[in-house]
ZAMARGU-4260 file (C-alpha; in steps of 0.2 Angstrom, whole numbers, plus 5000, padded with zeros to 4 digits):
<rodrens>
0) 5160/5024/5579 | 5157/5027/5598 | 5149/5041/5606 | 5164/5043/5615 | 5173/5046/5600
5) 5162/5056/5589 | 5153/5068/5601 | 5139/5060/5594 | 5126/5044/5593 | 5133/5030/5584
10) 5123/5022/5568 | 5121/5007/5577 | 5110/5013/5593 | 5100/5026/5582 | 5097/5009/5572
15) 5092/5001/5589 | 5080/5017/5591 | 5070/5015/5577 | 5068/4995/5576 | 5065/4998/5594
20) 5048/5011/5588 | 5059/5021/5601 | 5055/5037/5593 | 5053/5048/5606 | 5072/5044/5611
25) 5077/5045/5590 | 5069/5061/5587 | 5080/5069/5603 | 5094/5062/5596 | 5093/5063/5578
30) 5098/5083/5577 | 5113/5078/5586 | 5118/5065/5575 | 5116/5078/5560 | 5125/5091/5567
35) 5140/5080/5572 | 5144/5078/5556 | 5149/5060/5557 | 5139/5053/5545 | 5130/5055/5524
40) 5115/5057/5522 | 5114/5039/5514 | 5118/5031/5532 | 5106/5041/5540 | 5091/5039/5529
45) 5088/5020/5529 | 5086/5024/5549 | 5071/5036/5547 | 5065/5023/5532 | 5063/5011/5546
50) 5055/5024/5557 | 5041/5026/5541 | 5040/5007/5541 | 5036/5004/5556 | 5019/5014/5553
55) 5026/5030/5560 | 5027/5041/5542 | 5024/5057/5550 | 5036/5056/5562 | 5046/5047/5546
60) 5044/5062/5536 | 5048/5076/5549 | 5067/5065/5550 | 5069/5067/5531 | 5064/5084/5532
65) 5078/5091/5546 | 5088/5079/5534 | 5087/5087/5518 | 5085/5101/5525 | 5104/5101/5532
70) 5111/5095/5515 | 5104/5108/5507 | 5112/5122/5520 | 5127/5112/5515 | 5127/5109/5498
75) 5112/5119/5491 | 5095/5112/5480 | 5105/5101/5470 | 5115/5088/5481 | 5095/5092/5493
80) 5088/5085/5478 | 5098/5071/5476 | 5093/5065/5495 | 5075/5071/5493 | 5075/5057/5478
85) 5083/5043/5493 | 5069/5050/5505 | 5057/5046/5492 | 5064/5027/5488 | 5062/5025/5507
90) 5044/5034/5511 | 5034/5032/5492 | 5020/5037/5503 | 5025/5052/5515 | 5015/5069/5510
95) 5029/5078/5517 | 5044/5071/5507 | 5031/5073/5492 | 5031/5092/5497 | 5050/5090/5500
100) 5054/5084/5481 | 5041/5097/5473 | 5049/5112/5479 | 5067/5105/5476 | 5063/5103/5458
105) 5057/5120/5457 | 5072/5125/5464 | 5085/5115/5452 | 5074/5116/5437 | 5071/5135/5433
110) 5075/5132/5416 | 5062/5120/5413 | 5046/5127/5405 | 5029/5120/5412 | 5037/5113/5425
115) 5021/5116/5436 | 5010/5105/5424 | 5023/5092/5424 | 5025/5092/5442 | 5006/5091/5445
120) 5004/5076/5434 | 5018/5064/5438 | 5019/5070/5459 | 5001/5065/5463 | 4995/5056/5478
125) 4987/5040/5467 | 5006/5038/5460 | 5019/5030/5473 | 5033/5043/5475 | 5049/5034/5472
130) 5039/5030/5454 | 5033/5047/5451 | 5053/5054/5454 | 5060/5042/5443 | 5047/5049/5428
135) 5051/5067/5432 | 5067/5064/5430 | 5065/5054/5413 | 5055/5068/5409 | 5070/5081/5413
140) 5084/5072/5403 | 5071/5072/5387 | 5070/5089/5384 | 5064/5096/5366 | 5082/5096/5358
145) 5088/5082/5367 | 5092/5062/5360 | 5084/5046/5368 | 5085/5027/5361 | 5070/5017/5361
150) 5074/4998/5357 | 5061/4995/5346 | 5067/5009/5334 | 5081/5005/5322 | 5088/5022/5323
155) 5091/5036/5338 | 5076/5050/5341 | 5075/5069/5343 | 5064/5076/5355 | 5054/5089/5348
160) 5039/5092/5358 | 5031/5092/5374 | 5013/5092/5380 | 5019/5095/5398 | 5001/5094/5407
165) 4997/5078/5398 | 5014/5070/5397 | 5014/5067/5381 | 5032/5066/5372 | 5033/5065/5353
170) 5052/5059/5346 | 5056/5060/5328 | 5065/5041/5320 | 5074/5050/5305 | 5057/5052/5293
175) 5043/5045/5306 | 5036/5049/5322 | 5033/5042/5340 | 5023/5049/5357 | 5025/5042/5374
180) 5017/5044/5388 | 5018/5041/5408 | 5014/5022/5404 | 5027/5022/5388 | 5039/5035/5391
185) 5052/5019/5401 | 5057/5015/5385 | 5065/5029/5381 | 5083/5029/5386 | 5089/5047/5387
190) 5107/5051/5377 | 5118/5065/5380 | 5121/5080/5367 | 5134/5071/5360 | 5130/5056/5357
195) 5136/5052/5340 | 5124/5040/5331 | 5111/5055/5334 | 5122/5068/5328 | 5124/5060/5312
200) 5105/5062/5309 | 5098/5076/5315 | 5117/5088/5318 | 5128/5085/5302 | 5133/5102/5304
205) 5141/5102/5320 | 5149/5085/5315 | 5154/5095/5298 | 5164/5109/5308 | 5171/5095/5323
210) 5179/5084/5310 | 5187/5100/5300 | 5192/5108/5316 | 5198/5094/5326 | 5200/5075/5318
215) 5204/5069/5333 | 5189/5075/5346 | 5179/5068/5331 | 5187/5051/5331 | 5183/5051/5350
220) 5163/5057/5350 | 5163/5042/5338 | 5171/5028/5350 | 5161/5036/5363 | 5146/5030/5355
225) 5153/5012/5354 | 5151/5001/5371 | 5168/4991/5365 | 5174/5008/5361 | 5182/5003/5345
230) 5179/5011/5327 | 5180/5002/5311 | 5188/5012/5298 | 5175/5009/5284 | 5161/5016/5296
235) 5173/5032/5299 | 5176/5032/5280 | 5157/5034/5277 | 5154/5046/5289 | 5168/5057/5284
240) 5164/5055/5266 | 5143/5060/5270 | 5151/5076/5278 | 5164/5081/5268 | 5164/5073/5250
245) 5175/5059/5244 | 5189/5070/5240 | 5187/5077/5257 | 5190/5062/5265 | 5205/5060/5256
250) 5210/5073/5262 | 5205/5072/5278 | 5210/5055/5281 | 5227/5061/5276 | 5229/5073/5291
255) 5222/5065/5303 | 5229/5049/5302 | 5244/5056/5308 | 5234/5066/5321 | 5228/5049/5328
260) 5242/5040/5328 | 5252/5051/5337 | 5236/5053/5349 | 5242/5044/5366 | 5224/5038/5371
265) 5219/5030/5351 | 5227/5016/5346 | 5227/5014/5326 | 5229/4996/5318 | 5240/4991/5306
270) 5236/4990/5287 | 5227/5003/5274 | 5210/5002/5284 | 5217/5002/5301 | 5203/4998/5315
275) 5204/5012/5327 | 5199/5009/5347 | 5202/5020/5363 | 5218/5013/5374 | 5216/5009/5392
280) 5232/5020/5398 | 5241/5034/5388 | 5254/5028/5377 | 5264/5041/5364 | 5268/5035/5348
285) 5287/5037/5350 | 5286/5025/5364 | 5276/5012/5357 | 5286/5013/5341 | 5302/5011/5352
290) 5294/4996/5360 | 5290/4987/5343 | 5307/4991/5336 | 5315/4983/5353 | 5303/4969/5351
295) 5308/4962/5334 | 5319/4947/5335 | 5324/4948/5315 | 5336/4963/5311 | 5330/4965/5294
300) 5311/4968/5304 | 5320/4982/5313 | 5324/4989/5299 | 5309/4990/5289 | 5303/4998/5306
305) 5315/5011/5305 | 5312/5013/5285 | 5293/5014/5288 | 5296/5029/5302 | 5306/5038/5290
310) 5293/5036/5277 | 5281/5041/5287 | 5290/5059/5291 | 5294/5062/5271 | 5278/5059/5267
315) 5269/5072/5281 | 5284/5084/5276 | 5277/5084/5258 | 5258/5085/5263 | 5261/5097/5276
320) 5276/5107/5272 | 5284/5109/5289 | 5275/5090/5295 | 5273/5085/5311 | 5291/5088/5319
325) 5299/5070/5320 | 5304/5065/5339 | 5325/5068/5341 | 5326/5055/5353 | 5319/5043/5344
330) 5329/5043/5326 | 5344/5045/5336 | 5339/5029/5344 | 5333/5020/5327 | 5350/5025/5320
335) 5360/5018/5332 | 5348/5003/5332 | 5351/5002/5312 | 5370/5004/5314 | 5371/4991/5326
340) 5361/4977/5316 | 5372/4981/5302 | 5388/4977/5314 | 5378/4961/5318 | 5373/4954/5302
345) 5388/4960/5291 | 5397/4942/5289 | 5379/4933/5286 | 5369/4944/5275 | 5378/4957/5268
350) 5365/4964/5260 | 5356/4967/5273 | 5370/4975/5283 | 5371/4988/5268 | 5351/4992/5272
355) 5355/4995/5289 | 5371/5007/5284 | 5361/5016/5273 | 5346/5019/5288 | 5360/5027/5297
360) 5365/5038/5285 | 5351/5044/5283 | 5345/5049/5300 | 5363/5055/5302 | 5359/5068/5287
365) 5344/5074/5295 | 5358/5079/5307 | 5354/5068/5322 | 5365/5066/5336 | 5371/5047/5329
370) 5388/5039/5329 | 5399/5046/5314 | 5395/5035/5298 | 5409/5029/5289 | 5411/5035/5270
375) 5424/5021/5265 | 5411/5007/5274 | 5399/5004/5257 | 5412/5000/5247 | 5417/4987/5258
380) 5402/4979/5262 | 5398/4979/5243 | 5413/4968/5239 | 5407/4956/5252 | 5388/4956/5244
385) 5396/4953/5226 | 5385/4951/5212 | 5373/4969/5217 | 5359/4960/5207 | 5359/4949/5222
390) 5351/4965/5232 | 5334/4961/5224 | 5335/4942/5230 | 5339/4946/5249 | 5329/4962/5251
395) 5314/4971/5251 | 5310/4984/5239 | 5311/4998/5251 | 5326/4992/5259 | 5333/4988/5242
400) 5330/5009/5237 | 5336/5015/5252 | 5353/5005/5247 | 5354/5014/5228 | 5354/5030/5234
405) 5363/5028/5249 | 5377/5019/5237 | 5373/5034/5224 | 5380/5045/5238 | 5392/5035/5245
410) 5401/5030/5229 | 5399/5043/5219 | 5410/5035/5205 | 5402/5018/5202 | 5386/5019/5207
415) 5377/5018/5189 | 5384/5001/5188 | 5377/4993/5205 | 5360/5003/5198 | 5361/4993/5183
420) 5366/4976/5188 | 5351/4976/5203 | 5339/4985/5186 | 5343/4967/5176 | 5333/4955/5191
425) 5322/4972/5197 | 5303/4967/5198 | 5290/4980/5189 | 5291/4994/5203 | 5309/4995/5205
430) 5311/4993/5186 | 5302/5011/5185 | 5312/5018/5201 | 5328/5013/5194 | 5327/5018/5177
435) 5319/5035/5182 | 5336/5038/5194 | 5348/5030/5181 | 5342/5044/5168 | 5341/5059/5181
440) 5359/5054/5188 | 5363/5056/5169 | 5370/5037/5167 | 5360/5033/5151 | 5374/5024/5143
445) 5374/5011/5160 | 5357/5008/5157 | 5357/5008/5139 | 5370/4991/5139 | 5358/4984/5153
450) 5343/4985/5139 | 5352/4978/5129 | 5358/4962/5138 | 5339/4961/5144 | 5332/4959/5127
455) 5346/4947/5124 | 5340/4936/5138 | 5322/4941/5140 | 5319/4927/5155 | 5334/4935/5165
460) 5325/4950/5166 | 5307/4948/5163 | 5299/4964/5173 | 5315/4976/5162 | 5307/4970/5144
465) 5291/4974/5151 | 5296/4991/5156 | 5304/4993/5140 | 5289/4988/5131 | 5277/4999/5140
470) 5290/5015/5140 | 5293/5013/5121 | 5274/5018/5118 | 5274/5034/5131 | 5279/5051/5130
475) 5289/5050/5146 | 5307/5051/5147 | 5310/5033/5147 | 5300/5035/5130 | 5310/5048/5124
480) 5324/5038/5130 | 5323/5023/5119 | 5316/5030/5105 | 5336/5036/5102 | 5343/5019/5106
485) 5345/5014/5087 | 5353/4998/5094 | 5335/4993/5103 | 5321/4995/5087 | 5304/4991/5091
490) 5305/4974/5083 | 5319/4968/5093 | 5310/4975/5108 | 5295/4967/5101 | 5305/4950/5099
495) 5312/4950/5115 | 5293/4951/5124 | 5287/4937/5112 | 5301/4924/5115 | 5298/4928/5135
500) 5278/4924/5132 | 5286/4909/5124 | 5297/4903/5139 | 5286/4907/5153 | 5273/4900/5146
505) 5280/4884/5142 | 5288/4885/5158 | 5271/4887/5167 | 5264/4874/5159 | 5276/4860/5162
510) 5280/4868/5182 | 5264/4877/5186 | 5273/4888/5198 | 5264/4901/5205 | 5279/4913/5202
515) 5279/4910/5182 | 5261/4911/5182 | 5265/4929/5191 | 5280/4932/5177 | 5264/4925/5164
520) 5251/4937/5168 | 5262/4952/5168 | 5269/4949/5151 | 5252/4947/5144 | 5244/4963/5152
525) 5261/4973/5143 | 5259/4968/5127 | 5240/4968/5126 | 5241/4985/5135 | 5232/4999/5122
530) 5222/4988/5114 | 5239/4978/5106 | 5241/4993/5097 | 5259/4994/5098 | 5261/4976/5091
535) 5247/4978/5077 | 5256/4993/5069 | 5272/4981/5067 | 5265/4968/5058 | 5255/4982/5048
540) 5271/4989/5042 | 5280/4971/5040 | 5286/4965/5023 | 5278/4949/5019 | 5295/4937/5023
545) 5296/4949/5040 | 5274/4943/5041 | 5278/4926/5036 | 5291/4927/5052 | 5281/4934/5064
550) 5266/4923/5059 | 5276/4909/5064 | 5281/4917/5079 | 5262/4919/5084 | 5255/4902/5079
555) 5269/4892/5089 | 5268/4905/5105 | 5268/4896/5123 | 5262/4911/5131 | 5251/4921/5122
560) 5231/4922/5128 | 5222/4911/5115 | 5210/4926/5111 | 5224/4938/5107 | 5235/4925/5099
565) 5217/4923/5086 | 5216/4942/5086 | 5233/4945/5079 | 5235/4932/5065 | 5217/4938/5061
570) 5224/4956/5058 | 5241/4945/5048 | 5227/4937/5037 | 5219/4952/5033 | 5233/4959/5026
575) 5243/4944/5022 | 5231/4932/5015 | 5242/4922/5004 | 5254/4916/5021 | 5237/4905/5027
580) 5231/4893/5012 | 5239/4876/5015 | 5240/4861/5006 | 5226/4850/5011 | 5232/4836/5022
585) 5217/4822/5023 | 5226/4814/5038 | 5227/4826/5051 | 5207/4831/5049 | 5198/4826/5066
590) 5180/4828/5058 | 5181/4815/5043 | 5186/4795/5042 | 5191/4792/5026 | 5188/4775/5019
595) 5185/4765/5002 | 5167/4763/4996 | 5169/4744/5002 | 5173/4749/5020 | 5161/4762/5022
600) 5147/4748/5013 | 5153/4735/5029 | 5150/4748/5042 | 5132/4753/5035 | 5128/4731/5032
605) 5135/4731/5052 | 5122/4746/5057 | 5110/4736/5047 | 5111/4720/5055 | 5111/4727/5072
610) 5095/4739/5070 | 5085/4727/5060 | 5088/4710/5065 | 5101/4712/5084 | 5089/4725/5093
615) 5071/4718/5087 | 5078/4701/5095 | 5084/4709/5110 | 5067/4719/5112 | 5058/4700/5110
620) 5068/4693/5124 | 5065/4708/5136 | 5047/4705/5133 | 5047/4686/5137 | 5059/4689/5154
625) 5045/4701/5160 | 5032/4689/5157 | 5040/4678/5170 | 5036/4692/5184 | 5044/4701/5198
630) 5056/4709/5190 | 5067/4715/5203 | 5077/4699/5205 | 5075/4692/5187 | 5093/4688/5179
635) 5086/4687/5160 | 5076/4705/5161 | 5090/4713/5168 | 5104/4704/5156 | 5092/4709/5142
640) 5090/4725/5146 | 5110/4727/5147 | 5111/4719/5128 | 5099/4729/5121 | 5108/4746/5130
645) 5123/4737/5121 | 5117/4736/5104 | 5109/4754/5105 | 5127/4762/5110 | 5136/4752/5096
650) 5123/4758/5084 | 5125/4777/5090 | 5142/4775/5087 | 5143/4769/5070 | 5129/4778/5063
655) 5139/4793/5069 | 5155/4787/5061 | 5146/4785/5045 | 5143/4802/5045 | 5161/4806/5049
660) 5165/4796/5033 | 5173/4801/5017 | 5177/4790/5003 | 5193/4790/4997 | 5194/4801/4982
665) 5205/4796/4964 | 5212/4813/4966 | 5220/4810/4985 | 5226/4793/4980 | 5235/4799/4967
670) 5245/4812/4976 | 5265/4811/4974 | 5267/4809/4991 | 5263/4795/5005 | 5243/4799/5009
675) 5225/4790/5011 | 5223/4780/4997 | 5242/4777/4992 | 5251/4759/4992 | 5270/4762/4997
680) 5287/4751/4992 | 5299/4754/5005 | 5316/4747/5008 | 5317/4740/5026 | 5333/4748/5034
685) 5335/4736/5044 | 5335/4719/5036 | 5338/4728/5018 | 5322/4719/5011 | 5308/4729/5001
690) 5289/4729/5009 | 5274/4736/5003 | 5260/4742/5015 | 5244/4752/5011 | 5235/4763/5020
695) 5216/4764/5017 | 5204/4768/5031 | 5200/4760/5049 | 5185/4749/5040 | 5199/4741/5029
700) 5211/4736/5039 | 5219/4720/5034 | 5235/4720/5046 | 5241/4702/5039 | 5243/4709/5022
705) 5253/4726/5028 | 5233/4736/5024 | 5234/4749/5038 | 5224/4761/5044 | 5230/4779/5042
710) 5225/4785/5058 | 5237/4771/5069 | 5252/4779/5072 | 5264/4770/5062 | 5255/4775/5046
715) 5255/4794/5053 | 5275/4792/5052 | 5273/4791/5034 | 5258/4803/5029 | 5267/4816/5020
720) 5284/4807/5014 | 5290/4807/4997 | 5303/4795/4986 | 5316/4797/4993 | 5312/4801/5010
725) 5317/4791/5026 | 5304/4787/5040 | 5310/4783/5057 | 5297/4774/5069 | 5298/4768/5087
730) 5310/4772/5101 | 5327/4764/5107 | 5331/4746/5101 | 5311/4745/5092 | 5315/4758/5083
735) 5314/4755/5063 | 5319/4764/5049 | 5310/4764/5029 | 5317/4773/5014 | 5304/4776/5003
740) 5305/4768/4984 | 5288/4771/4978 | 5273/4779/4979 | 5255/4775/4970 | 5237/4775/4972
745) 5229/4758/4981 | 5212/4762/4974 | 5220/4753/4956
</rodrens>
């Protein structure tokens, strides 16, 4: 900037004078530069500092004194103190600047006790002025009651006391205290009175008041304390719970969530535990919703967004009475958007079109100025759907319920049938809502018809059958309704539940599909609810014939959990012990090996031969082979070891089998049906010839003479058969049949 343009000397000229040591000329032009107002003190200070660095400290002091004085005239002591700090950095040895700094601190820090003592301690000639100023500023920020952070400490601290004459600062960190002096105070970083982590520790009363009065301000305070301006849900919950208690948190979050969602500078994430963040630019909640609606490509996603906003409005209305007023422009936009989505999908997705009509009608019912709903559209679109039960597969549950509510209003004469058709395919939560709606709407006949159909085909309506079993033993409206239904007695519902368990258990066993597993788990949880008391009561009151039937159902059920089956059968056994007395079937005994005495002796002989002859022999061979040296490449030694291991394994097997051996008794062999130890005369229906088969143990087998091991598949086909019975074995062309002509003991 030239002198002609400004009326004062240029910075360049002043700088050249300082560098050229033309101090007289510089001092002559200095007042003119100050009066011109063309330059800030930050631009002029380096020139005065250059004079000091040229060795003329006293002259630099004078230049700086006049400059700071001019700043004070225009901006007052605080502005002058800022300029004096700059002067201290430029001329840390200047005595005039030191005096100037002391005077300005005294003028600005009038509320600081013992200021003079601290100035005497810090602004001495022995300490460079810029360092003293930095310390002085730090002490001024760290007054008693203020907050500070020391990175060597795990928590923030609160300043408790200051001994000004010694510069000793005492800071408390939760339950411990640390002293700092002029040489260590630099470890501290001052924090403001709103430093959230410190308030949590040292001033919870203030936070408690803030969190109650202004949830948004509380969250903003927490966000300010985070460098990334983000806040985790779990941290927020922890703080508020500490301040208000668990119940207080729940009530607070209901109200706070709605307020936070609508704050234009706070972003609230999705989900039940959303993350909170500070937005860079203001963004109205309604504007965000409109954008999200527009950006969704799938019409169903658009409708779910509309449904979510309506649910939010309803929740807030219930929780707060009047609730947060809904934006009428947004509702109008979403209502017309839902109607457009319905038209767009009418041909290919009529169920979704119904959902669009339902949302449009719901918004219109709020008095919003949207296109007038067509009262005949509901029946027309439902006809395109066909079976109303398909709504369950075509739509999420939240849209299904809206469609049902819409149809209840739009089709007052037929809505019960539609709801019942949906009920047949509904999931658990939908079952509760639909049955409650049918009962409240006086559609008991339609509900009863659906329930009767469900018990006839339980796998077609698994969740409805489970609802019946759960509700039948409660005192609610559903329980009272079922109790009045003579066509739906408890045994019939129990049979439906057990049939459902059996079918789904077998389906899952064959397919291992996740959907069958979920249904199976739901059915198991349902039938075992209330510690299985309803089912045990049924077993308690059952007649002997009914108990026998239930025993067979439970034993063969493919879906009952093993522990539950054991519990139920144990309960039955305690009341009908005779039902559990069964004929002994030796051929099914997996813990015994039946044999003749001769067969047992043969096995014992084989075991003795191995132990007394073969094992000692191979032990000798091992010793001889070892004497050849270098065992790593000794084939004879390795072979002998393998032989020893084989013999030991065989001996162990024979020993275990002999421990299981049971000699076939005369009584067993004399049975009047085919059993272990019997000889059977049969007629081969393929050839017409008579044949004789003997069924003995595995150690008695002689297949050439038709002496068979009773454990063999062919022998098992004969077991239990009586005279006159036809026995079949094999598949396809290999299938053979025999007729039993005689059964006698093979031990004679």
